[in-house]
N, C-alpha and C positions, 0 to 999 in steps of 0.2 A: 771699613766703609762708613761707619758713623763719624769717625774723626775726619775722613776725607770730605764728607758732606759738610761738616762744620768749617773746614778750611777752604772750601771751594765756593763759598757764598750761598750755601743751602742750609744755613743754620736753622731757619724756621722749620723746614721739612724734617731735618734731623731730630729736632726736639719734639716735634709733633709725633714722629714715629716712635721716639723714646717713650713718650707719655702714653700713647694708646696701647703699646705693647706692655708697658708697666701695668696699666689698668687691667689688661687681659690676663697676664701671667700671675699676678699676685692673688687674684680671687680664685683662679683654677688651682693653684698650689695649696691655698688654704682650704678650699673645698675638698681636695683629696684627703687631707687629714680629717676633715669633718665627716667624710664618708666613713672612714674607719671608726670614728666616734659613734656614728649612727648605728653601726653594726653591733657595737657593745651595748648601746642603750636598748636596742630592739632584741638583743640576744640572738642575733642572726648568725647562723653557722654556715650558710650556703656559700659565702664569699671565700672562705678558706684563706689561701695564701694571698689573695688579692688585697686583704687587709694590710699586709706588710708592704705590698707594692704601693698602696696609698700612703701609708705612714712614711715611706721613704722620701716623700716630697717635703718633709719638715725642714731640712737644711736650707731649702730655697727661701723659706720665710725669713731667715737671717740674712741671706744674700739680698733680699728685697729691701732690708733696712739700708744697705749701702746704696742700692739703686735709688731709693727714695731720697737719700742725701744728694744724689746726682741731680734730682729734679730742682734742687735749690739753685744750681748753676744755670739752669735753663728757664727759670721762673718767669722772666720778662718776655720770653717767647711764647708762653703758655697762658698765663693767668692775667686776663685783661684788667681785673680789679686792682692789680698792683700798679697799673699805669694811670696817670691822671690824678685828679684831686681826690682826697679822701671822701668816702661816702658816709655821711652821718647815719643813714638809715640802717646800716649793717654794723655800725660801731667797730669794735675791735675784732669781731669774729673773722673777718677777711682782711687781716693784716699779716704781713710776712711771718712775724714771730709767732703769733697765735696759731696760724694755719699750720706751719711746719711742726711746731711743738705738739699741737693737738693730734695731728695725723701720725706723727712719729711715735707718739705714746700708744696710739691704737694699734699700729703695726707691731710695736715691741711687745705690748701686752699679749696680743694674739699669738705671736711667735713663742713667747714664754709658756703660755697656757698649752699650746700645741706640743711643745717639747716635753712638758711635764706629763701630759697624757701619754705620749709615745714612749717616753722613758719607762713609765710604770708598766706599760704593756710589753715592753722588751725584756724587762727584768727576769721573768721566769725562763725565757729562752736562753738568755745569757748565763743564768745560773745552771741550767741543764747542760749546756755545753761545757761549763767549767767543772761540774761535778760528775758528769757522765751518767746521770740517772734522771728519769722523768721528774718534773716539778709541776705540781698543780697549785696555783695560787689559792690561799685560804679565802673564805667568804669575806673577811674584812678587807683584804687587798682587792678582791674583785669589786667590792663596794666603792673603794677609793677610785678605781679605774672608771667606774660608771659615773661617779661624781665629777671627776675631771672631764669626762666626755660631755656630760650635761652642761657644765659651766662653759666649756669651750664652744659648744654648739650655740648656746644663747649669745655668747660674746661675738661669735661670727655673724649672726643675724643682725645684731645691733651695730657692731663696729663697721661692718661692710656696708650697711645702709648709710652711715655717716660718710664713709670713704667714697661711696658712689655719688652722694650729694656734692662732696668737696672736689673730687677729681674730675667729674664729668658735668654735673649740673651747673656748678659755679662758673664753668667756661662760658655759659650763656646766662648772664646775671639776671635777665628778666624772665627766663623760662623756669617754671616750677612744676614739679609733679611729685605728689606725696607717695606715689606708687613706685617711683624709679628705684628707690633703695632696694625693695624686694625684687624688682626686675633685674637689678644688677647682681645681687648675690645668688639668686636662684638661677640666673643664666650662667654664673660661674660654677654652680653645682652641676648643671648639665654639661658644661665643658669638662669638669672633673671626671664625670662618668665616662665621657668619650676618651679622655686622656688615660683613664684607668684601663679601658678596653684596649687601647693601642699598646700600652705598656705590658699588659697581661699577655696579649697575643705575641708580642715580640719576645718576651722573656720565656713564654711557654715553649717556644721552639729552641731558643738559645740555651736554656737550662734543662731541657728534656723533661718538661713538666706536663706532658700530655695527659697523664693519669691524674694529675692534681689540679689541673685547670680544664675541666671537662666541658663537653657541649652543653650539659645541663646547667653548669654555672654560667656559661656564655649566654644561654637562654635567659637566665634570671637577670643578668646584667643588661641584656638587650631589652628586657621588659622595663627596667628602670629608665634606660635611655629613651625608650618610646614614651613612657609616662611623663617624663620631665620635658620631652619635646612638645607634647600636648600642653603641658602646664606653661611652658614658655609662650606658646601661641595664645593661650588664655590670658596671660598677664599683658602681652602686647596688645591684644584686642581690648582688654579692659581699660588700658591706658589710652589707646587711640579713641575709643568710643566716647569717653568723658570729654576729651579735648575737642572732638568733632562736634559733639552735641552742644557744648558750651559756646563754641565759635567765638572765643575771645582772642583777639589778635596776638596778645603777648604769649599765648599758649600755642595757637595754631601755627605760627610761623616756623617753630622748631620742626614740626612734623612736615609741614608743607615744603619746606626747603629741601628735605631729604627724600620726598616722594614725588616731586615734580622738578623739572629743569635738569641741569647737568648731573645731579646726584641721584636721579630716579633709577638709572640702571643699577647703581650700587645698592639702593634700598630694595629693589626687586630681587636682586641676587641674594641678599641677606635672607629675605623671607623664603626664597626657594631652597637655599642651602640648609638653613637651620630648621625649617618646618616641613616644607612640601616633600623634599626628597627623603629625609629620615622617616617621616610619617608614613609615606607610601611604601618605602622599602622595608621597614621593620614591622609592618602589620602582621606578616606571617611568622610562623615558627621557624621554618628552615633558614631564612636569611640571618636569624639571630644565632643559630647553632653552627652555621657554616662559617669558619673563620674568615675566608676572603671577602664574602659579602658583608659580614658584620664589620670588618675592618674598613671596608670601603664606605659604608654609610656613616660610621662614627667619624671618619676622617673628613667627610663632606660637612658634617655638623660642626666639627672643630674649625674648619676653614671659615664657615659661615659666621661662627661666633667671633672669630678674630676680625673678620670684615665688619661685623656689627660694631665692635669697639672703635674701629677706624671711622665708621659712619657717625658714631655718636660724638667723637672727639674732634676730628679734623675740621669739619665744616664750621664748627664754632669758633675756630681760631686762625683759619687760613685767609681771612680777609676777603671772602667771597670768591675765591678761586675754585675751579672744578676739581674733581678727583684726579689724583696722580699717584700711581704706585710704581716706584722705580728703585734705583739703587739705595737711596736712604731708607725707604720703608723695608725692603727685603733684607738689607744689611743689618738693620737693628733687630729685625725679627730673628734672623739667624743668631745674632748675639744673645738674645734672650733664650732661645732654644738651647744654645750651647751651655749657658749658665745653668739652666734647669737640669740638663743632663749631667753636667759636672757635679751639681749638688746631689742628684740622685745617686750617681756613682760613688761619691764620697760616703754617703750613708751605707750603700751596699757593701763597700769595702771594709766597714768597721762593725757592722751589726748583722745578726743572722737574718738573712732573707728567707731561708727555708725554716720556718717555725714548725717544730714537731707537733705542737698543740694544734695549730691551724691545719696542718696536713692531716692529722688524725680526724679532725672535724670533717674534712672533705671526704676521706675514705669511708667514714661511718655513714655520712649522708648518701654517698654513692651506692652503698650496700643496701640501702633501704629505698 
């Protein structure tokens, strides 16, 4: 469908769909691995096997490097600062070479840091399967895992702030928001929690893990989803309040264009799907513990976050056209979902998804 859109005169929409899906999926995949890192840093044992399900997203970070190279082919359909006369006010920062080298290095570095962390955490399980006896990492090795987790988490916050500025904010070269970097990567973390819930509930049934992914764990994950839903709303409001209060045209037009006129229904839908529905739905205990309701609310949140990336990217580069979601957008989304699931399956076929250590943590916690 992507190639059909390119060949049938819809190249602009095809590349716009490619870009906003790229922006959505890379941060969710990276934040899944970061979630596993936060569990190591906080010495959290409640998540159990969910840690491995989160770590299984790491191969997609290398797929993302190939997808990023694909952006080079569609750069003139996306980045307006590549067209027209050079701008002396930004110097070499927004030139083709510096842009793609800089962001390629950020993505490559984070992929390598993520794999180093995951590989160290996998090592005891791989050794246990090879030796046939339990393996408990020594304190020195646990310290290395925590060090790698801390480095990767800090690199995630810094690197994805820059990627948010470059991949989204630069599309509107006059609009600036110092808060957008945090809004981007924390929105990605909320998306990762939702994706982890979907993966855990799907694998729970398929792998017969009802005893190892319990309602108590779902409740804990649901509290995180609820908490970061509120935090997403706080960051959005903090960004909107400053822009509204300052009332500077070069800042207000970005928000105005998305909340009034033809894009207003999309903007309202994003707010309802990402904040209103999950906030009201996950207030209670039972919707978090009951898999069908929990799955429904996190799915709504994920769709809203996907639509948010569409709202942030497309109006900046579609030349004033209204919203349009059709074959190019749906086709490219299916492409990205398929690549993510293939990467996840590649990991699951080669590394132990059922970690005895993580399973033991779950059973011990359930017993108390």
